[in-house]
C-alpha positions in Angstrom: 22.0 -89.5 42.7 21.3 -93.0 41.6 19.2 -93.8 38.6 16.6 -95.3 40.9 16.4 -92.1 42.8 16.0 -90.2 39.6 12.9 -92.3 38.9 11.3 -90.8 42.0 11.9 -87.3 40.6 10.1 -88.3 37.4 7.3 -89.9 39.5 6.8 -86.6 41.5 6.5 -84.8 38.2 3.8 -87.2 37.0 1.9 -87.0 40.2 1.9 -83.2 40.6 1.0 -82.7 36.9 -1.9 -85.1 37.3 -3.1 -83.3 40.4 -2.9 -80.0 38.5 -4.8 -81.5 35.6 -7.5 -82.8 38.0 -7.8 -79.3 39.4 -8.2 -77.7 36.0 -10.8 -80.3 35.1 -12.6 -79.5 38.3 -12.6 -75.8 37.5 -14.0 -76.4 34.0 -16.7 -78.7 35.2 -17.9 -76.0 37.6 -17.7 -73.2 35.1 -21.4 -72.4 35.6 -21.8 -73.5 39.2 -23.2 -70.6 41.3 -20.8 -69.5 44.0 -17.9 -71.6 42.8 -14.4 -70.1 43.2 -11.6 -71.2 40.9 -8.9 -73.2 42.5 -5.1 -73.0 41.8 -2.5 -75.6 42.4 0.7 -74.5 44.1 3.7 -76.8 43.8 7.0 -76.6 45.6 10.4 -78.3 45.8 10.8 -81.4 47.9 13.6 -81.5 50.5 17.0 -81.3 49.0 19.6 -84.1 49.7 23.1 -83.2 50.7 25.8 -85.2 48.9 28.8 -86.5 50.9 27.9 -84.3 53.8 28.6 -81.2 51.8 25.8 -78.6 52.1 27.0 -76.8 49.0 26.3 -79.9 46.9 22.6 -80.6 47.2 20.5 -82.7 44.9 16.8 -82.1 44.4 14.3 -84.9 45.0 11.7 -83.5 42.6 8.5 -81.5 43.1 5.6 -81.9 45.4 2.0 -80.6 45.8 1.9 -77.7 48.3 -1.7 -76.6 48.3 -4.8 -76.0 46.3 -5.5 -72.3 46.7 -8.9 -70.9 47.2 -8.7 -67.6 45.3 -10.8 -64.9 47.0 -10.5 -61.2 47.8 -11.9 -60.4 51.3 -12.3 -56.7 50.4 -14.2 -57.4 47.2 -16.4 -59.9 49.1 -17.3 -57.3 51.7 -18.0 -54.6 49.1 -20.3 -56.9 47.1 -22.2 -58.1 50.2 -22.8 -54.5 51.4 -24.0 -53.3 48.0 -26.2 -56.4 47.7 -27.8 -55.7 51.1 -28.5 -52.1 50.1 -29.8 -53.1 46.7 -32.3 -55.5 48.3 -33.5 -52.8 50.7 -34.4 -50.4 47.9 -35.6 -53.1 45.5 -38.2 -54.3 48.1 -39.2 -50.7 48.9 -39.7 -49.9 45.3 -41.7 -53.1 44.8 -44.0 -52.1 47.7 -44.4 -48.6 46.3 -45.3 -50.0 42.9 -48.0 -52.0 44.6 -49.4 -48.9 46.2 -49.4 -47.1 42.8 -51.4 -50.0 41.3 -53.9 -49.9 44.2 -54.5 -46.2 43.6 -55.0 -46.8 39.9 -51.7 -46.1 38.1 -49.7 -43.0 38.5 -52.5 -40.5 37.9 -54.9 -42.2 40.3 -57.7 -42.6 37.7 -59.5 -45.4 39.6 -60.3 -43.6 42.9 -59.9 -40.0 41.6 -62.8 -40.7 39.2 -65.2 -41.4 42.1 -64.0 -38.3 43.9 -64.5 -36.2 40.8 -67.9 -37.8 40.2 -69.0 -36.8 43.7 -67.8 -33.2 43.2 -69.7 -33.0 39.8 -72.9 -34.3 41.4 -72.6 -31.7 44.2 -72.1 -29.0 41.5 -75.2 -30.1 39.7 -77.2 -30.5 42.9 -76.4 -26.9 43.9 -78.2 -25.6 40.8 -81.4 -27.4 41.6 -81.5 -29.0 45.0 -85.1 -30.1 44.7 -84.5 -32.1 41.4 -84.9 -35.8 42.2 -82.6 -36.6 39.4 -79.7 -34.6 40.9 -80.5 -35.9 44.3 -80.3 -39.5 43.0 -77.1 -38.7 41.2 -75.6 -37.2 44.4 -76.5 -40.3 46.5 -75.3 -42.6 43.7 -72.0 -40.9 43.4 -71.6 -40.9 47.2 -72.2 -44.6 47.2 -69.7 -45.1 44.4 -67.1 -43.0 46.3 -67.6 -45.1 49.5 -67.4 -48.4 47.6 -64.1 -47.4 45.9 -62.7 -46.0 49.1 -63.4 -49.2 50.9 -61.9 -51.2 48.1 -58.7 -49.1 48.0 -58.3 -49.3 51.8 -58.9 -53.1 51.8 -56.3 -53.5 49.2 -53.8 -51.6 51.4 -54.6 -54.2 54.2 -54.1 -57.0 51.7 -50.8 -55.6 50.8 -49.8 -55.4 54.4 -50.8 -59.1 54.8 -48.7 -60.0 51.8 -45.7 -58.1 53.2 -46.2 -59.9 56.5 -46.0 -63.3 54.8 -42.8 -62.1 53.1 -41.4 -61.2 56.5 -42.3 -64.6 57.9 -40.7 -66.4 54.9 -37.6 -64.1 55.1 -37.0 -65.0 58.8 -37.5 -68.7 58.1 -34.9 -68.4 55.3 -32.5 -66.5 57.5 -32.7 -69.1 60.2 -32.2 -71.9 57.6 -29.1 -70.1 56.2 -27.7 -69.9 59.7 -28.2 -73.6 60.3 -26.6 -74.5 56.9 -23.6 -72.2 57.6 -23.1 -73.8 61.0 -23.2 -77.3 59.6 -20.7 -76.3 56.9 -18.5 -74.8 59.7 -18.4 -78.2 61.4 -17.7 -80.1 58.2 -14.9 -77.7 57.1 -13.3 -77.9 60.5 -13.4 -81.7 60.5 -11.7 -81.8 57.1 -9.1 -79.1 57.7 -8.2 -79.9 61.3 -5.2 -82.0 60.3 -3.8 -79.3 58.1 -3.5 -81.6 55.1 -6.2 -80.3 52.8 -8.6 -77.4 52.3 -12.4 -78.0 52.0 -12.6 -75.6 49.1 -15.9 -76.7 47.7 -17.6 -76.5 51.1 -16.1 -73.1 51.6 -17.7 -72.1 48.3 -21.1 -73.2 49.5 -20.6 -71.3 52.8 -19.5 -68.1 51.0 -22.6 -68.4 48.7 -24.8 -68.6 51.8 -23.1 -65.6 53.3 -23.8 -63.7 50.1 -27.5 -64.7 50.4 -27.6 -63.7 54.0 -26.2 -60.3 53.2 -29.3 -59.5 51.1 -31.5 -59.8 54.2 -29.7 -57.4 56.5 -26.5 -55.7 57.7 -24.0 -58.5 58.5 -20.4 -58.7 59.7 -18.4 -61.9 59.8 -15.0 -63.2 60.8 -13.2 -66.5 60.1 -11.7 -68.0 63.2 -8.3 -69.8 63.3 -10.1 -73.2 63.2 -11.8 -72.3 59.9 -15.2 -71.6 61.4 -17.0 -68.3 60.4 -18.9 -66.4 63.0 -21.6 -64.0 61.8 -23.3 -61.0 63.4 -26.7 -59.9 62.0 -27.6 -56.2 62.6 -25.0 -56.0 65.3 -26.2 -59.1 67.2 -24.6 -62.5 67.4 -26.2 -64.9 64.9 -23.8 -67.7 64.1 -21.1 -68.5 66.7 -18.7 -71.4 67.0 -21.1 -73.2 69.3 -24.3 -72.8 67.3 -27.0 -70.5 65.9 -29.1 -67.9 67.7 -32.2 -68.2 65.7 -34.7 -65.4 65.3 -38.1 -65.9 66.9 -41.4 -64.4 65.7 -43.5 -62.3 67.9 -47.1 -62.3 66.6 -49.3 -59.5 67.5 -52.7 -60.8 68.7 -54.7 -57.9 67.2 -53.1 -57.6 63.8 -51.5 -61.0 63.2 -48.3 -59.3 62.1 -45.1 -61.0 62.9 -42.0 -59.2 64.2 -38.6 -60.9 64.4 -36.7 -60.9 67.7 -33.6 -62.3 69.2 -34.4 -65.2 71.5 -31.2 -64.7 73.5 -32.1 -61.1 74.3 -35.5 -61.6 75.8 -35.7 -60.4 79.4 -37.9 -62.1 81.9 -39.5 -60.9 85.1 -41.6 -62.9 87.6 -45.1 -61.9 88.6 -46.5 -62.5 92.1 -47.7 -65.9 91.1 -44.2 -67.0 90.0 -45.0 -66.9 86.3 -42.2 -65.8 84.0 -43.2 -62.7 82.0 -41.2 -62.1 78.8 -40.1 -58.5 77.9 -39.3 -58.2 74.2 -38.5 -54.5 74.2 -34.8 -55.1 74.0 -34.9 -58.2 71.8 -36.3 -56.7 68.6 -34.0 -57.3 65.6 -34.6 -53.8 64.2 -35.3 -50.4 65.8 -37.8 -49.2 63.1 -37.8 -45.7 64.6 -34.2 -45.2 63.4 -33.5 -42.6 60.7 -33.0 -44.4 57.4 -29.7 -43.3 55.9 -26.7 -44.8 54.1 -24.3 -43.1 56.6 -26.0 -45.1 59.5 -26.2 -48.3 57.4 -29.9 -48.4 58.2 -30.8 -48.8 54.5 -29.5 -52.3 54.2 -31.4 -55.6 53.9 -34.7 -56.7 52.5 -36.0 -57.7 55.9 -35.9 -54.2 57.3 -37.5 -52.9 54.1 -40.4 -55.3 54.4 -41.0 -54.5 58.1 -40.9 -50.8 57.4 -43.2 -51.0 54.3 -45.7 -53.1 56.2 -45.8 -51.2 59.5 -47.3 -52.5 62.7 -51.0 -51.9 62.2 -53.6 -50.8 59.6 -53.3 -47.0 59.9 -56.2 -44.6 59.9 -56.6 -40.8 60.0 -56.0 -40.6 63.7 -52.4 -41.5 63.1 -52.0 -38.1 61.4 -53.7 -36.2 64.2 -50.9 -35.0 66.4 -53.3 -33.7 69.1 -55.0 -37.1 69.5 -53.9 -38.9 72.6 -54.5 -42.6 72.1 -53.3 -45.3 74.4 -51.3 -46.8 71.6 -49.4 -43.6 71.0 -48.6 -43.3 74.7 -47.4 -46.9 74.7 -45.3 -46.5 71.6 -43.7 -43.3 72.8 -43.2 -44.6 76.3 -44.6 -41.5 78.0 -47.3 -40.8 80.6 -50.6 -39.4 79.6 -50.1 -36.1 81.2 -46.9 -35.5 79.3 -48.5 -35.8 75.9 -48.6 -32.8 73.6 -48.4 -31.7 70.0 -44.7 -32.2 69.8 -45.0 -35.8 71.0 -47.7 -36.3 68.5 -45.5 -35.2 65.6 -42.7 -37.4 67.0 -45.0 -40.3 67.0 -46.0 -39.7 63.4 -42.4 -39.3 62.2 -41.1 -42.3 64.0 -44.0 -44.8 63.7 -46.0 -43.7 60.6 -43.9 -41.7 58.2 -41.2 -44.4 57.8 -43.8 -47.0 56.7 -44.6 -46.8 53.0 -48.0 -48.4 53.4 -49.1 -47.0 56.7 -48.3 -43.4 55.7 -50.3 -43.6 52.5 -53.0 -45.6 54.2 -53.4 -42.9 56.9 -53.4 -40.0 54.4 -55.9 -41.7 52.2 -58.2 -42.5 55.1 -57.9 -38.9 56.3 -59.3 -37.7 52.9 -62.2 -40.2 53.0 -62.9 -39.4 56.7 -63.0 -35.7 55.9 -65.4 -36.1 52.9 -67.8 -38.3 54.9 -67.8 -36.1 58.1 -68.1 -32.8 56.3 -71.0 -34.0 54.1 -72.7 -35.4 57.2 -72.0 -32.1 59.1 -73.6 -30.0 56.3 -76.7 -32.2 56.5 -76.8 -32.1 60.3 -76.4 -28.3 60.4 -79.2 -27.8 58.0 -81.5 -30.1 60.0 -80.7 -28.3 63.3 -81.8 -24.9 62.0 -85.3 -25.9 62.6 -85.5 -29.5 64.1 -89.1 -29.1 65.0 -90.0 -29.3 61.3 -88.4 -32.7 60.8 -86.3 -31.4 57.9 -83.4 -33.8 57.2 -84.3 -35.8 60.2 -85.0 -39.5 60.5 -88.4 -40.6 61.8 -87.0 -40.9 65.3 -85.8 -37.3 65.1 -82.1 -38.0 64.8 -80.2 -36.1 62.0 -80.1 -37.8 58.7 -76.6 -39.0 57.7 -75.4 -40.0 54.2 -72.4 -41.8 55.6 -72.8 -44.2 58.5 -70.5 -46.1 60.8 -70.8 -49.8 60.4 -70.9 -50.8 64.1 -72.0 -47.8 66.1 -74.7 -45.2 65.6 -73.8 -41.6 64.9 -76.2 -40.3 67.7 -77.5 -41.7 70.9 -80.6 -40.7 72.8 -79.8 -39.1 76.2 -81.8 -37.5 79.0 -79.8 -34.8 80.8 -80.2 -32.6 83.7 -79.9 -28.9 83.1 -76.4 -28.9 84.6 -75.3 -31.9 82.4 -76.7 -30.2 79.3 -74.8 -27.0 80.1 -71.6 -28.9 80.8 -71.8 -30.9 77.5 -72.5 -27.7 75.5 -69.5 -26.0 77.1 -67.4 -29.0 76.0 -68.6 -28.6 72.5 -70.8 -31.6 72.4 -73.4 -31.7 69.6 -76.9 -32.0 71.0 -80.1 -32.2 68.9 -83.4 -31.4 70.6 -86.0 -34.2 70.4 -89.7 -33.2 69.8 -92.9 -35.1 70.5 -95.4 -36.0 67.8 -97.1 -32.6 68.3 -93.9 -30.8 67.6 -93.2 -29.8 71.2 -89.7 -30.1 72.6 -89.2 -32.9 75.2 -87.4 -31.4 78.1 -83.7 -32.2 78.4 -84.0 -35.0 75.9 -81.5 -34.9 73.0 -79.8 -36.8 70.3 -76.1 -36.6 71.4 -73.4 -37.0 68.7 -71.1 -39.9 69.5 -67.6 -38.3 69.3 -64.9 -40.3 67.7 -62.4 -42.0 70.0 -58.9 -42.9 68.7 -58.8 -45.9 71.1 -62.2 -47.2 69.9 -61.9 -48.1 66.2 -65.7 -48.7 65.8 -66.4 -45.1 66.8 -64.4 -43.7 63.9 -65.5 -42.6 60.5 -62.7 -44.5 58.9 -62.6 -46.5 55.7 -63.0 -49.9 57.5 -65.9 -48.6 59.6 -67.8 -46.6 57.0 -70.8 -47.5 54.8 -73.4 -45.6 52.8 -76.9 -45.1 54.2 -78.8 -47.8 52.3 -82.2 -46.2 53.0 -81.1 -43.1 51.1 -79.7 -45.3 48.3 -83.0 -47.0 48.0 -85.0 -43.7 48.4 -82.9 -40.7 47.6 -86.0 -38.5 47.7 -85.9 -38.8 51.5 -83.4 -36.0 51.4 -85.8 -33.7 49.6 -83.9 -30.5 50.3 -87.3 -28.7 50.7 -88.0 -26.9 53.9 -91.3 -27.0 55.8 -92.7 -24.1 53.8 -91.9 -25.9 50.5 -89.1 -23.5 49.7 -86.0 -25.0 48.0 -83.0 -25.2 50.3 -80.3 -23.6 48.0 -78.1 -23.2 51.0 -77.5 -27.0 51.2 -75.8 -27.0 47.8 -73.9 -23.8 48.5 -72.6 -25.2 51.8 -71.5 -28.5 50.1 -69.7 -26.5 47.4 -68.0 -24.3 50.0 -66.9 -27.4 52.0 -65.4 -29.0 49.0 -63.6 -25.9 47.8 -62.1 -24.8 51.2 -58.5 -25.5 52.0 -59.1 -27.5 55.2 -56.8 -30.6 54.9 -53.2 -31.2 55.6 -51.7 -34.1 53.7 -49.8 -35.1 56.8 -48.4 -33.3 59.9 -45.3 -32.3 58.1 -47.2 -30.6 55.2 -46.9 -26.8 55.2 -50.0 -25.9 53.3 -53.7 -26.9 53.5 -55.5 -28.4 50.5 -59.0 -29.1 49.3 -60.2 -32.7 49.0 -59.2 -32.9 45.4 -55.8 -31.2 45.6 -55.0 -33.2 48.8 -55.6 -36.4 46.9 -53.5 -35.1 44.0 -50.8 -34.4 46.5 -51.0 -37.9 47.8 -50.7 -39.4 44.3 -47.8 -37.1 43.6 -46.1 -38.2 46.8 -46.5 -41.8 45.8 -45.2 -41.1 42.3 -42.2 -39.2 43.6 -41.3 -41.7 46.2 -41.7 -44.5 43.7 -39.3 -42.7 41.3 -36.8 -42.1 44.1 -36.8 -45.8 45.1 -36.6 -46.8 41.5 -33.6 -44.6 40.9 -31.9 -45.8 44.0 -32.6 -49.5 43.2 -31.2 -49.0 39.7 -28.1 -47.3 41.1 -27.6 -50.0 43.7 -28.1 -52.7 41.0 -25.3 -51.1 39.0 -23.1 -51.0 42.1 -23.8 -54.7 42.8 -23.0 -55.6 39.2 -19.7 -53.6 39.3 -18.7 -55.2 42.6 -19.5 -58.6 41.3 -17.6 -58.0 38.0 -14.6 -57.0 40.0 -15.0 -60.0 42.2 -15.4 -62.3 39.3 -12.0 -61.2 37.9 -10.5 -62.9 41.0 -12.8 -65.8 41.7 -14.4 -66.5 38.3 -13.3 -69.4 36.1 -12.1 -68.5 32.7 -12.3 -71.3 30.2 -9.5 -69.8 28.1 -7.2 -69.5 31.0 -8.0 -73.0 32.2 -7.3 -74.4 28.8 -3.9 -72.7 28.8 -3.2 -74.3 32.2 -4.4 -77.7 30.8 -1.9 -77.4 27.9 0.9 -76.4 30.3 0.3 -79.2 32.8 -0.2 -81.7 30.0 3.2 -80.7 28.6 4.7 -81.0 32.1 3.1 -84.5 32.4 4.5 -85.5 29.0 7.9 -84.2 30.0 7.9 -86.1 33.2 6.8 -89.2 31.3 9.6 -88.7 28.8 12.1 -88.3 31.6 11.0 -91.6 33.2 11.3 -93.3 29.8 14.8 -92.1 29.4 15.8 -93.1 32.9 14.2 -96.5 32.3 16.1 -96.9 29.1 19.4 -96.1 30.9 18.6 -98.7 33.6 17.9 -101.3 30.9 21.2 -100.6 29.3 23.2 -100.8 32.6 21.4 -104.0 33.6 22.1 -105.5 30.2 25.8 -104.6 30.3 26.1 -105.8 33.9 24.5 -109.1 32.9 
């Protein structure tokens, strides 16, 4: 090889060493950059030159840059992303349960339990002396406090649902934004790498970081195509393809205002008789929220599913726990005809649509306790009044039974005039009829106050937290209750009946509960359920956090930048650069000598 040819060998050493030093500097400058993956330079021999046509005598032409490797481990990436998605699911669930605990008044439920205990204490005192105006006032006052606190707690549940709904909307916006960014990076990466000359490693880092973030929202699968593009499926549906992004739409419920994500590409359309297209979203939902939540099924992955489950699809009330109640909504959700509905379907509805939702389940159980307290107290008063309605005892001036708890929008009783046949039919159906008397105390024929039964399809007919209020007339004048009969005898039965009602085991916490409870123990069971669920979610979130950290630590051993290692590389490449420089200096000196001699 000529000395001039030898110069090219030295030049190649300088160039490759300089490229390697630049890569080391790039790694060190991005030491703390989120998502950055260390890069490694790979060098190789240049093409050998055969001397005098003899293949056995080959002369090397130096070194050349082969590639800048992007060091990743696909298995560790997949493990990290799966654990990250599962962690985000349990972390969001735990956060929602913590909010529920705060609403109820810490773990022991002091805030609301105090008002329930106060009402019970007032009833105990009232039973000892029902005609004492002090005890009557205390009873009404504690009932008003109970109602105020119950409404506040239930309203807080609704506010929590609204907050979770906002998080759902923001999560979907962020998912769509990530999808668009990944697609744009796909195009940029393909444009740079299409010639096969260089790798768009920094852009790949940005794309991988976005995939990491996306994994926190749901169960994803992804695949890199031969052209460098990455396609992504979100919850088993195409999300990012080589051609674009299938963004999630938001279906807003007109009644609740809650938003539910759906796949725009999966919406089916039918045409009505006027030619209008009618969308069908049943097969387009991103999640089937009736699925069993389990690690085996990978249904406990992603914060978006956790938010949707925690929020639920409506503000639940006690009717959601009643398996025998046949509401139109239950029939619609279960997809069955009215005549097919039975207790088993009711339990199925609860387990699929209520039990999985953290807020809705507690909301319904809480409302059931409040509803039972209000209706039983009212029933005790109404039963006492109907023993002798002609006396006007515990009746309003219009003759209707006096109620301590009222519905906000609809009256408890309505005045009806019935034929004998209608009266008999209603009594056979179990309707509550209160005879109406004239001013002389004589019954008015077939004229009654009829109790307006609660209807699950009519929210304003329910004695639920959002439709309950205290009787303000009794708050202003508790003495209207009196608890004295027409003959001025004290009605001790009223106190005894209230005591009995509060001590009887009449409530199931939910349809899956195996034993009945009193009001107080049922609320204790509810608080214990919240506490236990919160503990479980906390433990699972901590376990998953540890799993994420372990997966990330293992991944960082591959992709992370070590300053010590990079400094070692810097010294190595600096020495190689110096050696190549010294080599060129020697060749240059030899050339000078030869040229001087030749001259």
